[in-house]
C-alpha positions, 0 to 999 in steps of 0.5 A: 500500500502507498501511504501518504503521511502529512500531519500538522504539528501537535501543538505543545507536544510534537512538531509536524516532522516528529509527528510524521516520523512517529506515524511512519515508524508505527505503521511500518512496525505493523505493515513493513512492506507498505510504501510510506511518504512523509510530507509534514505540513504547516498553515503558517503557524509554529513549525512553518520554517521546519516544514519548508526546510524539509521541502525546499533547497535552502539553508536555515540560519539561526539569528538572535532576536527577542521574544514578546517581552523583549528577552533574548531568543534565537530565531530562524531564517530559511534562505532559498535563493532570492526568497527567505522564509521566517516564522512569526512564532519564533519571535512572537509565539505564545509558547515563548511565554508562561501562562502568567506572562500572557498579556497582549496589551504589553507584548510586542512583535519587535522580534519579528521585525528584527528577523525581517531586517536580518532576512533583508540583510541576507539579500532576500528579495522576497520575505514570506512570513508564516503567521500564527500562534502569536502572543501579540496584539499590536498590529505589527507596531513593534515590527515596524519599529524594528524596521525603522518606522516608530509609532509616536504619541502626540508629544512626539515620544515613542509609544510603549510596546504592546497593543494598549499603547497604540491608543495614544499613537498619533504618527509614524516617525521614519521609513521602513528599511526593507530595501524594496524587498516584497513581503508575503503573509502566509496565513489561512486566517481571513479575519479583519483587524478590528470589530466583532471578528477582528484580532482583539475580539476573536484571538485576544482572549486566547492570549490572556486578554480580559473583556475590558482589554479586548475592547481597549485593544480593538479601539487601539488597533482602529486608531493605529490603522488610521495612522498607518493609512495616513503615514505609510504611502504603501498602505491600502485604504480600508486597512482595518477591514481587509481580509487577513489583516487580523492574522497573528494579532494584526501582523497581517495588517502591518504586512499589508500596510508595507505593500505586501500581500497575503497568501494561503499558508496551507496552499503555499506549503502544499505547493512547495512540498509537492503535496499534490503529486504525492496525493496522486500516487497514494492509496491512503492519506493520514493527517492530524494535529493536536486537537481536531475540532470544528475549527480544523475544518475551516482553512486548517491543514487537516481540512486542506488535506482531507479535501484534496484526498476526497477529490481523488477518492482516497480514504483520509484518516485523521489522528489527533490528541483529541477529537471534538469535530462532529462526525457529519462535518468531518465526513463532508470535509473528506475525513473517513475516520478520526482517532484520538491519542487520548482514547488510544492511551486511556486518558489525555494525561498519558497521551500528553506525557508520551505523545510520540509513543502513543502516536506510534502505537495508534499508527500500528493499530491503524496499519493492521486495520487498513493495510492490504 
């Protein structure tokens, strides 16, 4: 049997590369003569650079940057010819903070801006930024400051880092130093910057924002969008309402304001990993992620893989830490079966403690059921 293994990350436990390896090893232990292909995937969130490093001819450069609270961390840039790929989560990721440190009113995207500066210094003519998993809600104000365009208040002082400080933003000082490099935001989030479905309202609570902070942050981002439209010549009109502007706490808005564009994260990864060719040669597809829920069926990796498998008449199995998606919706999306590590391990705690081992055993069980 020809089995294509193409999971997303299992957030907090396994990278997409590690998950694919665990599934492959488990399947091979029960069906050693099957032909396995691994294509770990990402929709732009954590793991974006690691997944593409497996697929494109380039080199990964580790560089110093800062986390959402300004502490030193190491970031990565994948340099492939004239294109560089960076991952917002390397500098802005929620995983970089303890739960007690989560506060989008003060976290900053400055570290991502530092990665963009380094990418441009490496000669990149195009920088693709994977958006997702961020702890920030500053609409890229920190990113712009790192590039040389500093948000100022009415008195001409730099506004404090974080989303809340933008409530007092009155102008931008300086011009972004990008050396004419083009920016692309890789994301499958189409939320606007502000409003009921905006960055603050939808994603703020996940980052530690209270209801009062959500309202303040939404007003702050609305004010900042007005400043960007007025002071950045490359900024499109109606920035706050543009699809994708709310991605990663408004980092999408900053990239659009810099004259960049958005592209489907899973679409880009699907193309660069040559996923369609691998699908054409498969008999069975296995994908997965940490939690398979109804949100997974709207633009995430699992949905993209299941849809492509359905179009080819291929069975698609989903393995996940937990399965919460409704069966009817999953079937409609192209998912043949879904299996939870928590069920395999006899409890969520065991699955979290030994994710690779449990995933290995689950894959072996599925191989005994599905392999010819």
